[in-house]
N, C-alpha and C positions, 0 to 999 in steps of 0.2 A: 645805487643801480650798478649791477655787475657789468664790467667792461673787460674785454680781452685786449691785451697789448701784444700784437703779433710781432714775432722776431724780426729784427732788422736784417735785410739781405745785403750780401757782400759781392764784390767783383772777384775775378780770378786772381788778381794781384794781392788780395787781402786774405787769402786762405793758403795753407801749406800745400806743397806740390802734390801730396798724396790724395788730396781732395779734388784736384783738377780733373775736368772732363774735356776731352779733345774738342777744340773749337767752340766751347761754351764759355762765354765771357762774363755774363751777369747771372743773378738769381741764386747765388750760393747762400746757404745757411751758415751760421757760425759753427766752426769746427769744435766748439766746446759747449754745444747746446745741452740743456737739461732734457730729460724725458718728456716733461710737460711742454717745453718749447718745440720738441720734435712733433708732438701730437698737434699742437696749435698750428704748426706750419702746414698741416694738411689742408687748412682752410684759407691759405693765402697762395698766390701764384708764385711758385719758385721753379727752378729748373728741374725739380724732382716731383712736383705735385702730380702731373699726369702719369709719370712712371708708377706712382703709388696707386692711384685710383684705377688705372687700366688693368691692374692685377687684383686689387682688393674686391671690386664689384664682381668680376667673374668667379672668384673663389666661392661666393655664395650660390651662384648658379650651379657650379660643379658639385657643391655640397648637396644641393637640392636633388640633383640627378642621382647621386649616390644613395641618399636616404630614400628616394623613390624606389630604387632597386631593392634596397634592404627591406622595405616594407612589403614587398611582394611575397606571397606565401611560399615558404620553403627555400628562400634565396640562400640563406646561410648553410643549408644542408645539401645544396645542389653543387657538386664539384665543378660542373660545367660553367657555373657563374663565378667561381672564385677568381679566375684571371681578370675578369671585368671588374670585380670589386677591388682588387689590388690596384688595377689601373686607375679607377675612379678616385681611390684614396690618394694616389700619387698626384692626380690632377688637382685635388684640393690642397695638398701640402705645398706644391712648388709655387703657385702664385701667392699663397699666404706668406711663405717664407720670404719671397721677393718683396712683398709689401712691407714686412717688418724690417728687412735689410735696408730698403731705401728710406724708411721712416727714421730709424734710429742710428743710421751709419754716421751721423755727424756729432755724436756724443763725445768721441775722442778718436785718435788715430787707431788705437787698439780695438775699440768698439767697431770701427768701420771694417777692419779686417775680419773680425770674428763674425759680424753680421753677414758678410759676404761668404765666409767659409760655410755658414749654415745654408745660405742661398745656393751655393754650388752643390752642397750635399743633397739638397732637395731636388735640384735639377737632375743630378745623377740617379736619384731614386725614381724620378719620373721616367728617365730613359729605360730603367730596369722594368718599371711597371708596363711600359709600352712593349718591351721585349716579351714579357710574360703573356700579355694579351695577344701579341702577334703569333707566338708559339701555339697558342690555343686556337686561334680563329683565322689567321691570315695565310699561313703556309699553303702554297699551291698543292693540289691533290697529290701530284707525283713526288713531292718531297716529304709528305707526311710519313712519320715513323722511320725516316732515314737516319743515318748516323748524325748528320748535321742537326736534324730536328731534335734528336735525343740529347745532344750536348748544347743546344742553343741557349737555354736558360742559364746553365752553368757558366758559359762564356760571357753572357750578359752580366751576371753577377760580378765576374772578374773585371769586365770593362767598367762597370759602375764604380767599383772601388778605385781603379786606376784613374778614372775621370775625377773623382773627388780629390784624390791626392794631387794630381797634376794641376787642377784648377786652384786648389788652395796654395800650392807652392808658387803658382804664377804671380801671387801678390807680393812676394818677397823681392824679386828684381824689378818691380813695377817702376820705381823712381829712377834707378840707375840704368836699366836696360828695358825700356818700355816696349820695344819691338819684340824682344824675346818673350816678355810677359804676355803680349797679345797673341803671339803664335802658340804658346803653351795653352792659354785659356781657350782659344778657338779650337785647337786640336782636342783638348779635353772634352769638349761637347760635340764636336763634329764626328769623332771616331765612334762613340757608342751609337749615335744616330745612324751613321752609315752601316754599321754592323747590323743593328736591329732591322734596318730596311732591306737587307739582302733578299729575303724571301719575297718582299713586296715588289722590289725593283725587278726581280726575275719574273714575277707574275705579270707585271705591267708591261715590260719592255722586251723581254727575251723569250718567254715561254710561248709555245704554239702547240695546238693539239687539244684533244678533248679533256685532258686531265690538268688543265692550267687554271681552273676555277675562274673562268670568265663569267662574271655575273653582274648584277645591277650595282654592286658596290664599287666597281672600278672607277667610275667617274669621280666619286667623292675621294677615293684614294689619290687620284691625280691632283685634285684641288688641295688636299692636305700636303702633298709632296711639293707643289709649287709654293705654298705658304712657308713650308719648312726651309726651302732654299732661299726664299726672300728674307726670312728671319736671319739666317746665317749671313747673307750678303750685307744686310744693314748692320749687324753686329761687327762685321769685319772691316767695313769701309768707312763708317762714320759719315755717311751721306744722309741728308744734304748739307749739314752744318759745316762740313769741311770746305765746301765750295763758297760759303758766305759766313765766316765766323761772326757770331754775335747776332745774326738774323733769326736764328731758330732756338734761342736760349730757353724760351718758355713753352713754345708750342712748335711741334713739327720736327724736332731733332731725332736722330736715328734711334736713340734708345726708346723713345716713346713709340716710334713706328715699329721697332723691334718687338716691344711688348704687345702691341696690337696684333701684329702678324702671328706672334707665338700663340696668343690666346685664340685667335681665329683658327689657326692650324690645329690646336688642341681640340677645339669644338668639332671641326670636320673629322678629326681622327676618332674622337669619341663616337660620333654618329655613325661613322662607317664601320667601326668595330662592332657596334651593336647590330648594324645591318648584316655584316658578315656572320656574326654569331647566330643570328636568327635564320639566315638563308642556308647556312651550312650545317645546321644542328643535326638533321637526320643523317647526312653523309658522315659527319665526324663521329656520331654515336656508333655507326656501324664499322668505321674503318680506322679510327684513331683511339689510342688509349686515353681515358679520361684524365684531366688534370688532377694532381695530388696535392696534398698540403705542403709537401716538401718542395715541389717545384713551383709553387705559387706564393702563399703567405710565408712559408718557411724561408724560401730563397730571399724574399723581400726583407724579412726581419733580420736575416743574417747580414745583408748589405747595410741595413740601418745601423746595426751594432758596430760593424767594422768602420763605417763612415764616421760615426760619432767618436770612435777611438782616434781616427785620423784627425778629425777636427779639433779634438782636445789636445792632441800632440802639436799641431800647428799653432793653436792658440797659446799653448805653454811656451812655444818657441818665440812668440812675440815679446815675452817678458824675460827671456833668458838668452841674451845675446852676448857674444864675446866682449864687445865694447863695454857692456854693463859690468861684466865680471872684472875687467881690467880697471875700471874706475873704482870699484869697491876695494880692490887690492891696494890701490894708491892711497885711498883714504885710511 
């Protein structure tokens, strides 16, 4: 009879510092787990289990939404839909990469860093996908075709690349300067979000008059904004586990709540983008230039290429340190 032997769990004192999670005491997997052990750990309660499933299951929902759009007649040949397709593809990739990162990050120290390099790259691409969709559907009427609008996607590509580089670099001082690492990583993700949201924030909070695009989508935009800020708050503060270390090791710690809020925020963002796209179709057809391949799929693919080069460089740096070279010379 086939039986599975689930991996033994460890406490924070039994794993290297690089694997420590703030205020999480128990439920750690072995830092030298095999790929098979990593997969088996999905079916036992560890401090990562809910982190994994809260992103793995929504991946399939986002994939279904993207395939539904692709199956509609003429979707691939309609430039007006290209920003939404790029955005939906980003929504599929980032939770899937997060799932893989949390699943396989305990195979070794180097594997942990590389897994999260890829995770950070996927998050940066999601921010770019959001910017491309915002450029096409969310800009208030009075900003459409402005200089800012014309350069918006190019700036978002640059922000995406900087975000990937800064987030990846933040892993290197993690053990010696954890506060610096946290500040760098938080900034790496907060900056592109805040830039991407400039037209939305203006539309929600500052714009007044007939050309501010006040429509039925605004309420859902507000919900998405609230969830986005709650996501950032949970990521930065490590609440509630910081108030009671050891009490939220398996269920209820900030990273789980962060994942849930991020996915809910993505859901609201996706729905409201589709709403804005449909409500504003006629006006945008008459008053805005149509999306092009270069400022949708092309921009996104360029960011992927540069991000992969950055991730490869940071991964190479893990195996090429001055201390390692010094040891080799002495030998």
